[in-house]
C-alpha positions in Angstrom: -113.3 298.1 68.1 -114.0 301.6 66.9 -117.7 302.5 66.2 -119.1 305.3 64.1 -122.9 304.8 64.4 -125.0 308.0 64.3 -126.6 306.9 67.6 -123.2 306.7 69.3 -122.2 310.1 67.8 -125.4 311.8 69.1 -124.9 310.2 72.5 -121.3 311.3 72.8 -122.2 314.9 71.7 -124.6 315.0 74.7 -121.8 314.2 77.2 -119.7 316.8 78.9 -116.5 315.3 77.4 -117.4 315.8 73.7 -119.3 319.0 73.8 -118.4 321.8 71.4 -116.5 319.6 68.9 -117.0 320.1 65.2 -118.2 317.2 63.1 -114.8 316.2 61.6 -113.0 316.6 65.0 -115.7 314.5 66.6 -115.4 311.8 64.0 -111.6 311.6 64.4 -112.0 311.3 68.2 -114.7 308.6 67.9 -112.4 306.6 65.5 -109.9 306.5 68.4 -112.3 305.1 70.9 -112.3 301.4 71.8 -115.5 299.7 73.0 -115.1 297.7 76.2 -117.8 295.5 77.7 -117.9 294.5 81.4 -120.0 292.1 83.3 -121.6 292.8 86.7 -118.9 292.8 89.4 -116.0 293.4 87.0 -113.3 295.7 88.2 -112.6 298.2 85.4 -109.7 300.0 87.1 -108.0 299.4 90.4 -106.8 302.1 92.8 -103.0 302.5 92.7 -102.4 300.8 89.4 -100.8 302.7 86.5 -103.4 304.3 84.3 -102.9 305.5 80.7 -106.5 305.7 79.5 -109.9 307.2 80.4 -113.4 305.8 79.8 -116.8 307.2 78.8 -119.8 305.3 80.1 -122.2 304.4 77.4 -124.4 302.1 79.4 -124.4 300.5 82.8 -124.0 301.6 86.4 -120.5 301.9 88.0 -119.3 302.4 91.6 -116.2 304.5 92.3 -114.6 303.5 95.5 -111.4 304.2 97.6 -109.9 301.8 100.0 -110.1 303.2 103.6 -107.6 302.7 106.3 -109.7 300.0 107.8 -109.5 298.1 104.5 -113.2 298.8 103.7 -114.2 300.3 100.4 -115.6 303.8 100.7 -118.2 304.7 98.0 -117.1 307.9 96.4 -119.4 308.2 93.5 -121.9 306.4 91.2 -121.4 306.7 87.5 -123.9 306.1 84.6 -124.4 306.8 81.0 -122.6 310.0 79.9 -120.2 310.1 82.8 -116.4 309.7 82.3 -113.6 308.7 84.5 -109.8 308.1 84.4 -109.1 311.5 82.9 -106.9 312.4 85.8 -104.2 309.9 84.7 -104.1 311.5 81.3 -103.4 314.9 82.8 -101.1 314.1 85.7 -99.7 310.7 84.7 -100.2 309.4 88.2 -101.6 306.0 89.3 -105.3 305.5 89.5 -106.8 307.4 92.4 -109.8 305.0 92.9 -111.2 301.7 91.8 -114.2 301.4 89.5 -116.5 298.4 89.6 -119.4 297.5 87.3 -122.6 297.4 89.3 -124.4 296.1 86.2 -123.4 295.0 82.7 -121.6 298.0 81.2 -120.4 299.3 77.8 -117.6 301.8 78.0 -115.5 303.6 75.4 -111.8 303.9 76.2 -109.5 306.6 75.0 -105.8 306.0 75.6 -103.1 308.6 76.3 -101.4 307.6 73.1 -104.6 308.3 71.1 -105.2 311.6 72.9 -101.6 312.6 71.9 -102.4 311.6 68.3 -105.5 313.7 68.5 -103.4 316.7 69.8 -101.1 316.4 66.8 -104.0 316.1 64.3 -106.3 318.8 65.6 -104.8 321.1 68.3 -108.0 323.3 68.4 -110.2 320.3 69.1 -107.7 319.0 71.6 -107.9 322.3 73.5 -111.7 322.0 73.6 -111.5 318.4 75.0 -109.0 319.5 77.6 -111.3 322.4 78.6 -114.2 320.0 78.9 -112.2 317.7 81.1 -111.1 320.7 83.2 -114.7 321.9 83.6 -115.8 318.5 84.8 -112.8 318.4 87.3 -113.8 321.8 88.6 -117.5 320.6 89.1 -116.2 317.6 91.0 -113.9 319.7 93.1 -116.8 322.1 94.0 -118.9 319.1 95.0 -116.1 317.7 97.1 -115.6 321.1 98.7 -119.3 321.2 99.6 -119.2 317.6 101.0 -116.1 318.4 103.1 -117.7 321.6 104.5 -120.9 319.6 105.4 -118.8 316.9 107.2 -116.9 319.6 109.1 -120.0 321.4 110.1 -121.6 318.1 111.3 -118.4 317.2 113.2 -118.2 320.7 114.8 -121.8 320.6 116.0 -121.9 317.0 117.1 
């Protein structure tokens, strides 16, 4: 179900994914979003499964986890309102890199690869802005991961 409430629009504009879009471009993208609701404990995406969509968190708390060699789930990140995930599958067309589970009731907005392609064909300038926004967020995540790896290596070397 696509939604076009002014509150949702204001919320989306405040997220990294939708920043910099003009009004008409934003309205078009919002019209392509599908609202998804999840209960506590629901698995939203599963590591290794094919993925052809991304999600923006409107409400709720989510856990991003990867399956370790021991079979234990390793907590990689916590997500909340304004965060997005699943964008990597839209860029590289690979399977999901992690699982995402709802830690509380959650409302998410899903954007499929097909809708993103339609967006590209309708408004290439806005599409480029969205891709730049995704790439900025991926760079932020990579910098955080680099810092975490460096910390772990320093602890390992000194311990």
